[in-house]
C-alpha positions as CSV (number, residue, x, y, z in Angstrom):
1,M,72.6,97.2,154.3
2,T,69.6,96.8,152.1
3,L,69.3,94.4,149.2
4,R,69.4,97.3,146.8
5,D,72.6,98.6,148.4
6,K,74.2,95.1,147.9
7,N,73.1,95.0,144.3
8,N,74.5,98.5,143.7
9,N,77.8,97.4,145.1
10,N,77.9,94.4,142.8
11,L,77.2,96.5,139.7
12,K,80.2,97.1,137.3
13,K,81.1,100.7,136.9
14,L,81.2,101.5,133.1
15,T,83.7,103.9,131.8
16,E,82.7,106.7,129.4
17,S,84.5,104.9,126.6
18,E,82.5,101.7,127.2
19,V,79.2,103.6,127.2
20,L,80.0,105.3,124.0
21,N,81.1,102.1,122.4
22,F,77.9,100.4,123.5
23,L,75.8,103.2,122.0
24,A,77.8,103.1,118.8
25,E,77.2,99.3,118.4
26,N,73.5,99.5,119.5
27,P,72.0,102.6,117.8
28,N,68.5,101.4,118.4
29,V,68.9,102.1,122.1
30,I,68.9,105.8,121.4
31,S,65.8,105.7,119.1
32,N,63.9,103.4,121.4
33,N,64.6,105.7,124.4
34,I,64.4,109.1,122.9
35,D,62.4,110.6,125.8
36,L,65.0,109.4,128.3
37,F,67.8,110.9,126.3
38,N,65.9,114.2,125.9
39,K,65.7,114.4,129.7
40,I,69.4,113.6,130.1
41,F,70.4,116.3,127.7
42,S,68.0,118.9,128.9
43,L,69.6,121.8,131.0
44,N,68.0,124.0,133.5
45,R,64.5,124.8,132.3
46,N,64.2,127.7,134.8
47,N,66.9,129.5,132.9
48,G,65.2,128.9,129.7
49,N,68.2,127.1,128.4
50,V,66.9,123.7,127.2
51,I,68.8,121.5,124.7
52,S,67.0,118.4,123.6
53,F,68.6,115.3,122.3
54,E,66.9,116.1,119.0
55,D,68.8,119.4,118.9
56,I,72.1,117.6,119.5
57,R,71.3,115.2,116.7
58,I,70.5,118.0,114.3
59,K,73.8,119.8,115.2
60,S,75.6,116.5,114.6
61,L,74.0,116.1,111.2
62,I,74.9,119.7,110.3
63,K,78.5,119.0,111.3
64,E,78.6,115.9,109.2
65,N,77.1,117.8,106.3
66,L,79.9,120.4,106.5
67,K,82.4,117.6,106.5
68,I,80.9,116.1,103.4
69,K,80.8,119.4,101.7
70,K,84.5,119.9,102.5
71,K,85.3,116.4,101.2
72,L,83.4,117.1,98.0
73,K,85.3,120.4,97.5
74,E,88.6,118.5,97.9
75,I,87.5,116.0,95.3
76,V,86.5,118.7,92.9
77,D,89.8,120.7,93.5
78,S,91.8,117.5,93.0
79,A,89.9,116.8,89.7
80,K,90.7,120.3,88.5
81,N,94.4,119.9,89.4
82,N,94.5,116.6,87.6
83,K,93.1,118.2,84.5
84,K,95.7,121.0,84.6
85,I,98.5,118.4,85.1
86,Q,97.2,116.3,82.2
87,E,97.1,119.3,79.9
88,K,100.7,120.1,80.9
89,L,101.8,116.5,80.2
90,S,100.0,116.5,76.8
91,K,101.9,119.7,75.9
92,F,105.1,118.1,77.1
93,S,104.6,115.0,75.0
94,N,103.8,117.0,71.9
95,E,106.9,119.2,72.3
96,V,109.6,116.6,73.0
97,I,109.0,114.6,69.9
98,S,110.2,117.5,67.8
99,F,113.8,117.5,69.1
100,R,116.5,115.9,67.0
101,K,119.5,116.6,69.2
102,I,119.9,115.2,72.7
103,N,121.4,118.2,74.5
104,P,118.6,120.6,73.5
105,L,116.1,117.9,74.5
106,V,117.5,117.4,78.0
107,S,117.7,121.2,78.5
108,Y,114.0,121.5,77.4
109,I,113.0,118.8,79.8
110,E,114.7,120.5,82.7
111,N,113.3,123.9,81.8
112,F,109.8,122.6,81.3
113,I,109.7,120.9,84.7
114,D,111.2,123.9,86.4
115,N,108.6,126.2,84.9
116,E,105.5,124.0,85.0
117,F,106.1,122.1,88.2
118,P,108.2,124.5,90.4
119,S,107.6,122.5,93.5
120,I,110.0,119.8,92.3
121,T,113.5,119.8,91.0
122,I,115.1,117.0,88.9
123,Q,118.5,115.7,88.1
124,F,119.3,113.1,85.5
125,S,121.8,110.3,85.9
126,L,122.1,108.2,82.8
127,I,124.0,105.1,81.7
128,K,126.6,105.8,78.9
129,L,124.9,104.0,76.0
130,N,125.9,104.1,72.4
131,G,124.1,107.1,70.9
132,F,124.5,109.3,74.0
133,S,128.0,110.4,73.0
134,E,126.9,113.9,72.3
135,L,125.3,114.3,75.6
136,N,126.8,116.6,78.2
137,K,129.1,114.3,80.4
138,K,127.5,115.6,83.6
139,Y,124.5,113.4,82.9
140,L,126.5,110.2,82.4
141,S,127.1,107.9,85.3
142,T,130.4,106.2,85.9
143,N,130.0,105.3,89.6
144,N,129.4,101.6,90.0
145,D,127.2,102.1,93.0
146,L,125.0,104.4,91.0
147,L,124.9,102.0,88.0
148,N,123.7,99.3,90.4
149,L,121.0,101.7,91.7
150,I,119.9,102.5,88.2
151,N,119.4,98.8,87.4
152,N,117.6,98.1,90.8
153,T,115.4,101.1,90.3
154,F,114.5,100.0,86.8
155,L,113.4,96.6,88.1
156,E,110.9,98.3,90.4
157,K,109.3,100.0,87.4
158,K,108.0,102.8,89.7
159,P,109.1,105.8,91.7
160,I,111.1,104.9,94.9
161,L,111.5,106.9,98.0
162,I,115.1,107.2,99.1
163,T,115.8,106.1,102.6
164,K,118.9,106.4,104.9
165,D,119.8,102.8,104.1
166,S,119.8,103.4,100.3
167,I,121.7,106.6,100.8
168,K,124.5,104.7,102.5
169,K,124.3,101.7,100.2
170,Y,124.6,103.6,97.0
171,S,126.7,106.6,98.2
172,L,124.0,109.2,97.5
173,E,125.0,111.8,100.1
174,K,125.6,114.5,97.4
175,Y,122.0,114.1,96.1
176,T,120.3,114.6,99.5
177,N,119.6,117.3,102.0
178,K,117.7,117.6,105.3
179,T,114.8,119.7,104.1
180,D,113.6,117.9,100.9
181,S,112.4,114.4,100.2
182,L,114.2,112.5,97.4
183,V,112.6,110.1,95.0
184,L,114.1,108.0,92.2
185,C,112.2,107.4,89.0
186,P,113.3,104.8,86.5
187,L,114.1,105.9,82.9
188,G,113.7,103.2,80.3
189,I,110.8,101.5,78.6
190,E,112.6,98.4,77.2
191,Y,115.7,98.5,79.3
192,P,117.5,100.7,81.8
193,I,118.6,104.1,80.5
194,G,119.0,105.9,83.9
195,V,117.1,107.5,86.7
196,I,115.8,110.9,87.6
197,F,116.5,112.2,91.1
198,V,113.4,114.2,92.1
199,R,113.3,116.5,95.1
200,Y,110.3,118.1,96.6
201,K,109.0,119.2,100.0
202,S,108.4,116.5,102.5
203,E,104.9,117.5,103.2
204,M,104.0,116.6,99.6
205,M,105.3,113.1,99.9
206,G,102.0,111.6,101.0
207,L,100.1,112.5,97.8
208,D,99.6,109.7,95.3
209,L,99.3,112.4,92.7
210,Q,103.1,113.1,93.0
211,F,104.0,109.6,92.1
212,D,101.5,109.5,89.3
213,L,103.0,112.7,87.9
214,L,106.6,111.4,88.2
215,T,105.6,108.1,86.5
216,S,104.0,109.9,83.6
217,L,106.9,112.3,83.2
218,T,109.6,109.5,83.2
219,E,107.7,107.4,80.8
220,T,107.5,110.3,78.3
221,I,111.1,111.1,78.8
222,S,112.2,107.5,78.4
223,Y,110.5,107.3,75.0
224,T,112.2,110.5,73.8
225,L,115.6,109.4,75.0
226,E,115.4,106.0,73.4
227,Q,115.3,107.5,70.0
228,F,118.9,108.5,70.4
229,I,120.2,105.1,71.4
230,Q,121.8,103.2,68.5
231,K,120.4,99.7,68.9
């Protein structure tokens, strides 16, 4: 066995992942050895099929450019959607202040959300406060578990995703189903008024926009409901 053979046997065999990690951490290796990489990435010249490393880099840049364009389009589309939502919320805020009776107000809120945001459905659950006496009894909570949930949700001051544990703890089985996600939004600016149960498709849950929308809606609804409470 020659000295070279012995050295080869002692060399550590690198995995593909290790080589890629090394190149990623040492980009100058590529630029300093461009001729070598061109030879490595060249195919059979006799067949006229030659791909240089420069070609590969150009293709990679084109691919990255397409990704950036796609990302920019997503940002622009999101901005347009945000504008539409803001316009709807402005309309909503301007309309609700005109109501002087609570039942028509709640009906308007339900119809507005059903028409303008068809991907979500809502259900009110309110605390029976002085001033809500004219409100349809279906909105007023008498269940102690639900009253505790209303207070705990209000303390969070933000939309809360309902989990299996909270369903069991607060006896929320009748509010849930297997296909939709359920979120609670607190109602009450100064003190708890109630909550809105919001359902929408699970694949939408990851969007921050959904929680921003729900927060804006519940804040506006809270202000309109508080005018009916006799303090």
